Biopython code that builds the backbone (N, CA, C, O; Angstrom):
import numpy as np
from Bio.PDB.StructureBuilder import StructureBuilder

atoms = [
    (1, "MET", "N", (177.229, -3.929, 54.874)),
    (1, "MET", "CA", (177.919, -3.139, 54.020)),
    (1, "MET", "C", (177.538, -1.760, 54.230)),
    (1, "MET", "O", (178.455, -0.959, 54.048)),
    (2, "ARG", "N", (176.213, -1.191, 54.630)),
    (2, "ARG", "CA", (175.633, -0.372, 54.510)),
    (2, "ARG", "C", (176.042, 0.560, 56.035)),
    (2, "ARG", "O", (176.114, 1.783, 56.154)),
    (3, "GLY", "N", (176.274, -0.551, 57.129)),
    (3, "GLY", "CA", (176.622, 0.095, 58.445)),
    (3, "GLY", "C", (178.278, 0.480, 58.192)),
    (3, "GLY", "O", (178.820, 1.434, 58.749)),
    (4, "ARG", "N", (178.844, -0.280, 57.415)),
    (4, "ARG", "CA", (180.324, 0.057, 57.498)),
    (4, "ARG", "C", (180.520, 1.626, 56.835)),
    (4, "ARG", "O", (181.238, 2.488, 57.343)),
    (5, "LEU", "N", (179.720, 1.796, 55.589)),
    (5, "LEU", "CA", (179.802, 2.857, 54.782)),
    (5, "LEU", "C", (179.573, 4.355, 55.942)),
    (5, "LEU", "O", (180.306, 5.323, 56.147)),
    (6, "ARG", "N", (178.281, 3.983, 56.487)),
    (6, "ARG", "CA", (177.546, 4.989, 57.414)),
    (6, "ARG", "C", (178.891, 5.373, 58.615)),
    (6, "ARG", "O", (179.065, 6.532, 58.991)),
    (7, "GLY", "N", (179.659, 4.346, 59.053)),
    (7, "GLY", "CA", (180.583, 4.466, 60.147)),
    (7, "GLY", "C", (181.721, 5.113, 59.461)),
    (7, "GLY", "O", (182.252, 6.023, 60.098)),
    (8, "TRP", "N", (182.234, 4.822, 58.237)),
    (8, "TRP", "CA", (183.336, 5.655, 57.498)),
    (8, "TRP", "C", (182.724, 7.154, 57.409)),
    (8, "TRP", "O", (183.445, 8.107, 57.704)),
    (9, "LEU", "N", (181.764, 7.291, 57.114)),
    (9, "LEU", "CA", (181.388, 8.870, 56.777)),
    (9, "LEU", "C", (181.098, 9.542, 57.981)),
    (9, "LEU", "O", (181.219, 10.766, 57.944)),
    (10, "ARG", "N", (180.668, 8.910, 59.268)),
    (10, "ARG", "CA", (180.628, 9.491, 60.419)),
    (10, "ARG", "C", (182.080, 10.015, 60.883)),
    (10, "ARG", "O", (182.359, 11.088, 61.418)),
    (11, "ARG", "N", (182.840, 9.050, 60.557)),
    (11, "ARG", "CA", (184.218, 9.441, 61.123)),
    (11, "ARG", "C", (185.026, 10.452, 60.135)),
    (11, "ARG", "O", (186.006, 11.034, 60.600)),
    (12, "THR", "N", (184.713, 10.633, 59.035)),
    (12, "THR", "CA", (185.112, 11.776, 58.008)),
    (12, "THR", "C", (184.583, 12.841, 58.419)),
    (12, "THR", "O", (185.347, 13.807, 58.415)),
    (13, "ILE", "N", (183.341, 13.059, 58.845)),
    (13, "ILE", "CA", (182.980, 14.029, 59.060)),
    (13, "ILE", "C", (183.225, 14.671, 60.372)),
    (13, "ILE", "O", (183.047, 15.887, 60.446)),
    (14, "THR", "N", (183.589, 14.046, 61.359)),
    (14, "THR", "CA", (183.871, 14.026, 62.862)),
    (14, "THR", "C", (185.386, 14.698, 62.733)),
    (14, "THR", "O", (185.608, 15.740, 63.348)),
    (15, "TYR", "N", (186.149, 14.247, 62.137)),
    (15, "TYR", "CA", (187.914, 14.894, 61.681)),
    (15, "TYR", "C", (187.523, 16.250, 61.022)),
    (15, "TYR", "O", (187.934, 17.333, 61.439)),
    (16, "LYS", "N", (186.750, 16.104, 60.030)),
    (16, "LYS", "CA", (186.502, 17.982, 59.429)),
    (16, "LYS", "C", (186.218, 18.869, 60.345)),
    (16, "LYS", "O", (186.754, 19.961, 60.531)),
    (17, "TRP", "N", (185.157, 18.254, 61.048)),
    (17, "TRP", "CA", (185.026, 19.310, 62.169)),
    (17, "TRP", "C", (185.952, 19.713, 63.607)),
    (17, "TRP", "O", (186.062, 20.778, 64.216)),
    (18, "ALA", "N", (186.596, 18.246, 63.854)),
    (18, "ALA", "CA", (187.516, 18.699, 64.880)),
    (18, "ALA", "C", (188.772, 19.138, 64.420)),
    (18, "ALA", "O", (189.633, 19.213, 65.297)),
    (19, "ARG", "N", (189.125, 19.468, 63.205)),
    (19, "ARG", "CA", (189.873, 20.328, 62.660)),
    (19, "ARG", "C", (189.671, 21.710, 62.520)),
    (19, "ARG", "O", (190.528, 22.570, 62.723)),
    (20, "ARG", "N", (188.239, 21.941, 62.082)),
    (20, "ARG", "CA", (187.911, 23.087, 61.590)),
    (20, "ARG", "C", (187.946, 23.919, 62.985)),
    (20, "ARG", "O", (188.237, 25.115, 63.009)),
    (21, "ILE", "N", (187.618, 23.163, 64.154)),
    (21, "ILE", "CA", (187.519, 23.694, 65.628)),
    (21, "ILE", "C", (188.751, 24.396, 66.021)),
    (21, "ILE", "O", (188.977, 25.594, 66.193)),
    (22, "VAL", "N", (189.645, 23.125, 66.140)),
    (22, "VAL", "CA", (190.798, 23.640, 66.286)),
    (22, "VAL", "C", (191.663, 24.690, 65.963)),
    (22, "VAL", "O", (192.394, 25.379, 66.675)),
    (23, "VAL", "N", (191.359, 24.684, 64.269)),
    (23, "VAL", "CA", (191.860, 25.888, 63.580)),
    (23, "VAL", "C", (191.401, 27.150, 64.172)),
    (23, "VAL", "O", (192.148, 28.069, 64.506)),
    (24, "ALA", "N", (189.932, 27.133, 64.297)),
    (24, "ALA", "CA", (189.353, 28.437, 64.652)),
    (24, "ALA", "C", (189.413, 28.824, 66.017)),
    (24, "ALA", "O", (188.878, 29.917, 66.200)),
    (25, "VAL", "N", (189.947, 28.226, 67.174)),
    (25, "VAL", "CA", (190.125, 28.130, 68.382)),
    (25, "VAL", "C", (191.624, 29.106, 68.681)),
    (25, "VAL", "O", (191.827, 30.078, 69.410)),
    (26, "ILE", "N", (192.617, 28.232, 67.632)),
    (26, "ILE", "CA", (193.894, 28.361, 67.801)),
    (26, "ILE", "C", (194.063, 29.868, 66.936)),
    (26, "ILE", "O", (194.627, 30.861, 67.395)),
    (27, "GLY", "N", (193.575, 29.788, 65.887)),
    (27, "GLY", "CA", (193.915, 31.255, 65.026)),
    (27, "GLY", "C", (193.223, 32.213, 65.661)),
    (27, "GLY", "O", (193.820, 33.252, 65.945)),
    (28, "GLY", "N", (191.783, 32.054, 66.022)),
    (28, "GLY", "CA", (191.012, 33.202, 66.813)),
    (28, "GLY", "C", (191.727, 33.797, 67.732)),
    (28, "GLY", "O", (191.713, 35.024, 67.828)),
    (29, "SER", "N", (192.657, 32.807, 68.768)),
    (29, "SER", "CA", (193.112, 33.182, 70.048)),
    (29, "SER", "C", (194.462, 33.985, 69.380)),
    (29, "SER", "O", (195.047, 34.743, 70.154)),
    (30, "ILE", "N", (194.904, 33.887, 68.223)),
    (30, "ILE", "CA", (196.451, 34.565, 68.018)),
    (30, "ILE", "C", (195.480, 35.709, 67.514)),
    (30, "ILE", "O", (195.524, 36.647, 68.310)),
    (31, "LEU", "N", (194.692, 35.925, 66.550)),
    (31, "LEU", "CA", (194.181, 37.027, 65.933)),
    (31, "LEU", "C", (193.737, 37.986, 67.170)),
    (31, "LEU", "O", (194.046, 39.177, 67.150)),
    (32, "LEU", "N", (193.001, 37.423, 68.247)),
    (32, "LEU", "CA", (192.326, 38.276, 68.922)),
    (32, "LEU", "C", (193.451, 38.970, 70.091)),
    (32, "LEU", "O", (193.256, 39.972, 70.778)),
    (33, "LEU", "N", (194.752, 38.030, 70.063)),
    (33, "LEU", "CA", (195.853, 38.499, 70.959)),
    (33, "LEU", "C", (196.788, 39.763, 69.866)),
    (33, "LEU", "O", (197.441, 40.687, 70.351)),
    (34, "GLY", "N", (196.649, 39.525, 68.455)),
    (34, "GLY", "CA", (197.368, 40.640, 67.867)),
    (34, "GLY", "C", (196.541, 41.707, 67.818)),
    (34, "GLY", "O", (197.171, 42.743, 67.605)),
    (35, "VAL", "N", (194.942, 41.915, 67.975)),
    (35, "VAL", "CA", (194.317, 42.776, 68.176)),
    (35, "VAL", "C", (194.569, 43.512, 69.429)),
    (35, "VAL", "O", (194.655, 44.735, 69.322)),
    (36, "ALA", "N", (194.709, 42.956, 70.663)),
    (36, "ALA", "CA", (194.536, 43.623, 71.895)),
    (36, "ALA", "C", (196.087, 44.080, 72.013)),
    (36, "ALA", "O", (196.424, 44.809, 72.946)),
    (37, "MET", "N", (196.961, 43.664, 71.112)),
    (37, "MET", "CA", (198.478, 44.233, 70.771)),
    (37, "MET", "C", (198.575, 45.489, 70.391)),
    (37, "MET", "O", (199.461, 46.243, 70.793)),
    (38, "VAL", "N", (197.270, 45.950, 69.232)),
    (38, "VAL", "CA", (197.387, 47.232, 69.009)),
    (38, "VAL", "C", (197.216, 48.568, 70.106)),
    (38, "VAL", "O", (197.582, 49.724, 69.895)),
    (39, "VAL", "N", (196.632, 48.098, 71.175)),
    (39, "VAL", "CA", (196.702, 48.892, 72.448)),
    (39, "VAL", "C", (197.834, 48.756, 73.287)),
    (39, "VAL", "O", (198.245, 49.767, 73.855)),
    (40, "LEU", "N", (198.497, 47.497, 73.487)),
    (40, "LEU", "CA", (199.098, 46.919, 74.385)),
    (40, "LEU", "C", (200.383, 46.920, 73.770)),
    (40, "LEU", "O", (200.417, 47.125, 72.556)),
    (41, "PRO", "N", (201.727, 46.677, 74.553)),
    (41, "PRO", "CA", (202.920, 46.549, 74.109)),
    (41, "PRO", "C", (202.829, 45.583, 73.224)),
    (41, "PRO", "O", (201.932, 44.900, 73.718)),
    (42, "GLY", "N", (203.173, 45.018, 72.173)),
    (42, "GLY", "CA", (203.490, 43.751, 71.387)),
    (42, "GLY", "C", (203.473, 44.237, 69.995)),
    (42, "GLY", "O", (202.938, 45.261, 69.569)),
    (43, "PRO", "N", (204.287, 43.151, 69.219)),
    (43, "PRO", "CA", (204.058, 42.955, 67.699)),
    (43, "PRO", "C", (202.856, 42.735, 66.964)),
    (43, "PRO", "O", (202.817, 41.818, 66.143)),
    (44, "ALA", "N", (201.721, 43.584, 67.197)),
    (44, "ALA", "CA", (200.446, 43.244, 66.536)),
    (44, "ALA", "C", (200.700, 43.268, 65.031)),
    (44, "ALA", "O", (199.744, 42.846, 64.381)),
    (45, "ILE", "N", (201.978, 43.741, 64.175)),
    (45, "ILE", "CA", (201.666, 44.011, 62.846)),
    (45, "ILE", "C", (202.195, 42.384, 62.359)),
    (45, "ILE", "O", (202.137, 41.895, 61.230)),
    (46, "ILE", "N", (202.694, 41.792, 63.576)),
    (46, "ILE", "CA", (203.366, 40.411, 62.926)),
    (46, "ILE", "C", (202.441, 39.310, 63.187)),
    (46, "ILE", "O", (202.276, 38.359, 62.423)),
    (47, "VAL", "N", (201.642, 39.545, 64.684)),
    (47, "VAL", "CA", (200.711, 38.486, 64.953)),
    (47, "VAL", "C", (199.331, 38.618, 64.306)),
    (47, "VAL", "O", (198.595, 37.636, 64.403)),
    (48, "ILE", "N", (198.856, 39.755, 63.623)),
    (48, "ILE", "CA", (197.686, 39.576, 63.272)),
    (48, "ILE", "C", (197.603, 38.971, 61.844)),
    (48, "ILE", "O", (196.548, 38.451, 61.482)),
    (49, "PRO", "N", (198.546, 39.015, 61.124)),
    (49, "PRO", "CA", (198.651, 38.556, 59.829)),
    (49, "PRO", "C", (198.955, 36.937, 60.283)),
    (49, "PRO", "O", (198.396, 36.121, 59.550)),
    (50, "LEU", "N", (199.661, 36.443, 61.251)),
    (50, "LEU", "CA", (199.972, 35.462, 61.549)),
    (50, "LEU", "C", (198.662, 34.465, 61.836)),
    (50, "LEU", "O", (198.565, 33.323, 61.387)),
    (51, "GLY", "N", (197.573, 35.206, 62.766)),
    (51, "GLY", "CA", (196.415, 34.648, 63.115)),
    (51, "GLY", "C", (195.396, 34.597, 61.912)),
    (51, "GLY", "O", (194.657, 33.614, 61.846)),
    (52, "LEU", "N", (195.312, 35.491, 61.050)),
    (52, "LEU", "CA", (194.466, 35.273, 59.475)),
    (52, "LEU", "C", (195.172, 34.495, 59.013)),
    (52, "LEU", "O", (194.384, 33.630, 58.630)),
    (53, "GLY", "N", (196.293, 34.120, 58.726)),
    (53, "GLY", "CA", (197.127, 33.040, 58.265)),
    (53, "GLY", "C", (196.759, 31.580, 58.959)),
    (53, "GLY", "O", (196.955, 30.626, 58.206)),
    (54, "ILE", "N", (196.423, 31.366, 59.838)),
    (54, "ILE", "CA", (196.156, 30.270, 60.438)),
    (54, "ILE", "C", (194.551, 29.841, 60.123)),
    (54, "ILE", "O", (194.095, 28.735, 59.836)),
    (55, "LEU", "N", (193.887, 31.110, 60.284)),
    (55, "LEU", "CA", (192.375, 30.973, 59.968)),
    (55, "LEU", "C", (192.205, 30.454, 58.568)),
    (55, "LEU", "O", (191.483, 29.531, 58.193)),
    (56, "GLY", "N", (193.044, 31.258, 57.835)),
    (56, "GLY", "CA", (192.872, 31.083, 56.258)),
    (56, "GLY", "C", (193.043, 29.775, 56.033)),
    (56, "GLY", "O", (192.671, 29.457, 54.903)),
    (57, "LEU", "N", (193.594, 28.628, 56.880)),
    (57, "LEU", "CA", (193.731, 27.384, 56.427)),
    (57, "LEU", "C", (192.128, 26.596, 56.221)),
    (57, "LEU", "O", (191.841, 25.589, 55.574)),
    (58, "GLU", "N", (191.510, 27.247, 56.814)),
    (58, "GLU", "CA", (189.849, 26.576, 56.869)),
    (58, "GLU", "C", (188.762, 27.441, 56.512)),
    (58, "GLU", "O", (187.640, 27.073, 56.166)),
    (59, "PHE", "N", (189.194, 28.659, 56.626)),
    (59, "PHE", "CA", (188.056, 29.816, 56.531)),
    (59, "PHE", "C", (188.358, 30.720, 54.974)),
    (59, "PHE", "O", (189.363, 31.419, 54.847)),
    (60, "ALA", "N", (187.561, 30.599, 54.125)),
    (60, "ALA", "CA", (187.763, 31.724, 53.298)),
    (60, "ALA", "C", (187.473, 32.912, 53.580)),
    (60, "ALA", "O", (188.236, 33.638, 52.944)),
    (61, "TRP", "N", (186.858, 33.433, 54.125)),
    (61, "TRP", "CA", (187.019, 35.303, 54.825)),
    (61, "TRP", "C", (188.474, 35.451, 55.114)),
    (61, "TRP", "O", (189.193, 36.266, 54.536)),
    (62, "ALA", "N", (188.856, 34.652, 56.005)),
    (62, "ALA", "CA", (190.240, 35.073, 56.495)),
    (62, "ALA", "C", (191.173, 35.238, 55.417)),
    (62, "ALA", "O", (191.872, 36.250, 55.351)),
    (63, "ARG", "N", (191.249, 34.123, 54.387)),
    (63, "ARG", "CA", (191.960, 34.242, 53.045)),
    (63, "ARG", "C", (191.797, 35.615, 52.588)),
    (63, "ARG", "O", (192.819, 36.267, 52.374)),
    (64, "ILE", "N", (190.440, 36.244, 52.375)),
    (64, "ILE", "CA", (190.491, 37.392, 51.622)),
    (64, "ILE", "C", (190.784, 38.340, 52.537)),
    (64, "ILE", "O", (191.573, 39.108, 51.986)),
    (65, "TRP", "N", (190.556, 38.716, 53.706)),
    (65, "TRP", "CA", (190.952, 39.450, 54.989)),
    (65, "TRP", "C", (192.766, 39.343, 54.568)),
    (65, "TRP", "O", (193.078, 40.524, 54.414)),
    (66, "LEU", "N", (193.476, 38.859, 54.433)),
    (66, "LEU", "CA", (194.798, 38.556, 54.479)),
    (66, "LEU", "C", (195.431, 38.776, 53.407)),
    (66, "LEU", "O", (196.628, 39.059, 53.348)),
    (67, "ARG", "N", (194.474, 38.631, 52.237)),
    (67, "ARG", "CA", (194.908, 39.199, 50.783)),
    (67, "ARG", "C", (194.744, 40.678, 50.482)),
    (67, "ARG", "O", (195.275, 41.230, 49.518)),
    (68, "LYS", "N", (193.795, 41.417, 51.576)),
    (68, "LYS", "CA", (193.618, 42.610, 51.509)),
    (68, "LYS", "C", (194.539, 43.381, 52.324)),
    (68, "LYS", "O", (195.012, 44.452, 51.944)),
    (69, "LEU", "N", (194.792, 42.849, 53.430)),
    (69, "LEU", "CA", (195.892, 43.238, 54.369)),
    (69, "LEU", "C", (197.359, 43.126, 53.638)),
    (69, "LEU", "O", (198.174, 44.005, 53.917)),
    (70, "ARG", "N", (197.612, 42.435, 53.023)),
    (70, "ARG", "CA", (198.824, 42.220, 51.812)),
    (70, "ARG", "C", (198.884, 43.246, 50.837)),
    (70, "ARG", "O", (199.870, 43.743, 50.293)),
    (71, "GLU", "N", (197.883, 43.447, 50.722)),
    (71, "GLU", "CA", (197.558, 44.641, 49.410)),
    (71, "GLU", "C", (197.801, 46.115, 49.624)),
    (71, "GLU", "O", (198.347, 46.913, 48.862)),
    (72, "ALA", "N", (197.154, 46.356, 51.116)),
    (72, "ALA", "CA", (197.319, 47.535, 51.559)),
    (72, "ALA", "C", (198.794, 47.647, 52.379)),
    (72, "ALA", "O", (199.272, 48.770, 52.537)),
    (73, "ALA", "N", (199.368, 46.692, 52.797)),
    (73, "ALA", "CA", (200.725, 46.705, 52.824)),
    (73, "ALA", "C", (201.694, 47.065, 51.880)),
    (73, "ALA", "O", (202.537, 47.957, 51.970)),
    (74, "ASN", "N", (201.473, 46.230, 50.905)),
    (74, "ASN", "CA", (202.184, 46.671, 49.809)),
    (74, "ASN", "C", (201.964, 48.286, 49.086)),
    (74, "ASN", "O", (202.901, 48.978, 48.689)),
    (75, "ASP", "N", (201.017, 48.540, 49.049)),
    (75, "ASP", "CA", (200.590, 50.244, 48.586)),
    (75, "ASP", "C", (201.489, 50.908, 49.383)),
    (75, "ASP", "O", (202.415, 51.559, 48.900)),
    (76, "VAL", "N", (201.195, 50.743, 51.186)),
    (76, "VAL", "CA", (201.971, 51.519, 51.876)),
    (76, "VAL", "C", (203.498, 51.449, 51.342)),
    (76, "VAL", "O", (203.956, 52.563, 51.086)),
    (77, "VAL", "N", (204.420, 50.310, 51.114)),
    (77, "VAL", "CA", (205.385, 50.119, 51.031)),
    (77, "VAL", "C", (205.535, 51.114, 49.411)),
    (77, "VAL", "O", (206.156, 52.162, 49.591)),
    (78, "ASN", "N", (205.176, 50.948, 48.319)),
    (78, "ASN", "CA", (205.474, 51.467, 47.335)),
    (78, "ASN", "C", (205.081, 53.418, 47.546)),
    (78, "ASN", "O", (205.634, 54.205, 46.777)),
    (79, "ARG", "N", (204.215, 53.880, 48.525)),
    (79, "ARG", "CA", (203.944, 55.125, 48.737)),
    (79, "ARG", "C", (205.478, 55.723, 49.611)),
    (79, "ARG", "O", (205.924, 56.869, 49.665)),
    (80, "VAL", "N", (205.940, 54.615, 50.139)),
    (80, "VAL", "CA", (207.225, 55.064, 51.228)),
    (80, "VAL", "C", (208.309, 54.986, 50.151)),
    (80, "VAL", "O", (209.140, 55.894, 50.150)),
    (81, "ARG", "N", (208.393, 54.162, 49.370)),
    (81, "ARG", "CA", (209.316, 53.974, 48.319)),
    (81, "ARG", "C", (209.315, 54.990, 46.979)),
    (81, "ARG", "O", (210.257, 55.115, 46.197)),
    (82, "GLY", "N", (207.997, 55.699, 46.910)),
    (82, "GLY", "CA", (208.010, 56.628, 45.968)),
    (82, "GLY", "C", (207.709, 56.233, 44.853)),
    (82, "GLY", "O", (207.820, 56.997, 43.895)),
    (83, "ARG", "N", (207.248, 54.922, 44.698)),
    (83, "ARG", "CA", (206.656, 54.368, 43.239)),
    (83, "ARG", "C", (205.228, 55.045, 42.681)),
    (83, "ARG", "O", (204.449, 55.642, 43.425)),
    (84, "ARG", "N", (205.092, 54.920, 41.752)),
    (84, "ARG", "CA", (203.508, 55.760, 41.145)),
    (84, "ARG", "C", (203.054, 54.757, 41.217)),
    (84, "ARG", "O", (202.345, 54.487, 42.187)),
    (85, "ASP", "N", (203.310, 53.770, 40.148)),
    (85, "ASP", "CA", (202.455, 52.655, 39.607)),
    (85, "ASP", "C", (202.752, 51.318, 40.814)),
    (85, "ASP", "O", (203.837, 50.895, 41.212)),
    (86, "PRO", "N", (202.045, 51.095, 41.003)),
    (86, "PRO", "CA", (202.086, 49.754, 42.420)),
    (86, "PRO", "C", (202.149, 48.400, 41.598)),
    (86, "PRO", "O", (201.327, 48.125, 40.724)),
    (87, "VAL", "N", (203.380, 47.447, 42.024)),
    (87, "VAL", "CA", (203.782, 46.497, 41.571)),
    (87, "VAL", "C", (202.687, 45.576, 41.837)),
    (87, "VAL", "O", (202.377, 45.451, 43.022)),
    (88, "SER", "N", (201.976, 44.841, 40.886)),
    (88, "SER", "CA", (201.337, 43.541, 41.338)),
    (88, "SER", "C", (201.895, 42.546, 41.969)),
    (88, "SER", "O", (202.667, 41.867, 41.293)),
    (89, "PRO", "N", (201.688, 42.156, 43.418)),
    (89, "PRO", "CA", (202.247, 40.752, 43.896)),
    (89, "PRO", "C", (201.892, 39.540, 43.158)),
    (89, "PRO", "O", (201.928, 38.743, 44.096)),
    (90, "ARG", "N", (201.693, 39.101, 42.515)),
    (90, "ARG", "CA", (201.319, 37.950, 41.486)),
    (90, "ARG", "C", (202.140, 37.329, 41.408)),
    (90, "ARG", "O", (202.104, 36.349, 40.664)),
]
sb = StructureBuilder()
sb.init_structure("model")
sb.init_model(0)
sb.init_chain("A")
sb.init_seg("    ")
for serial, (resi, resn, name, xyz) in enumerate(atoms, 1):
    if name == "N":
        sb.init_residue(resn, " ", resi, " ")
    sb.init_atom(name, np.array(xyz, "f"), 0.0, 1.0, " ", f" {name:<3s}", serial, name[0])
structure = sb.get_structure()
């Protein structure tokens, strides 16, 4: 019984780490591509949040950065539209 439990636990931890690594590689690559597009031609405004969104599937720091980026974008839109009181995006 003990060997079965240990094998199950090892398989579960391996899957979690494999998912985390895949998300980190794909999301990190997209994020770096978006950062490069800040100086190169390309839609950095779209690609950077996409990379953060993918990284946010596994990492809390990426979710926090994405939330701050969304709030900053809402502030810019509100200023452009001439609103004084920003509407909370909740």
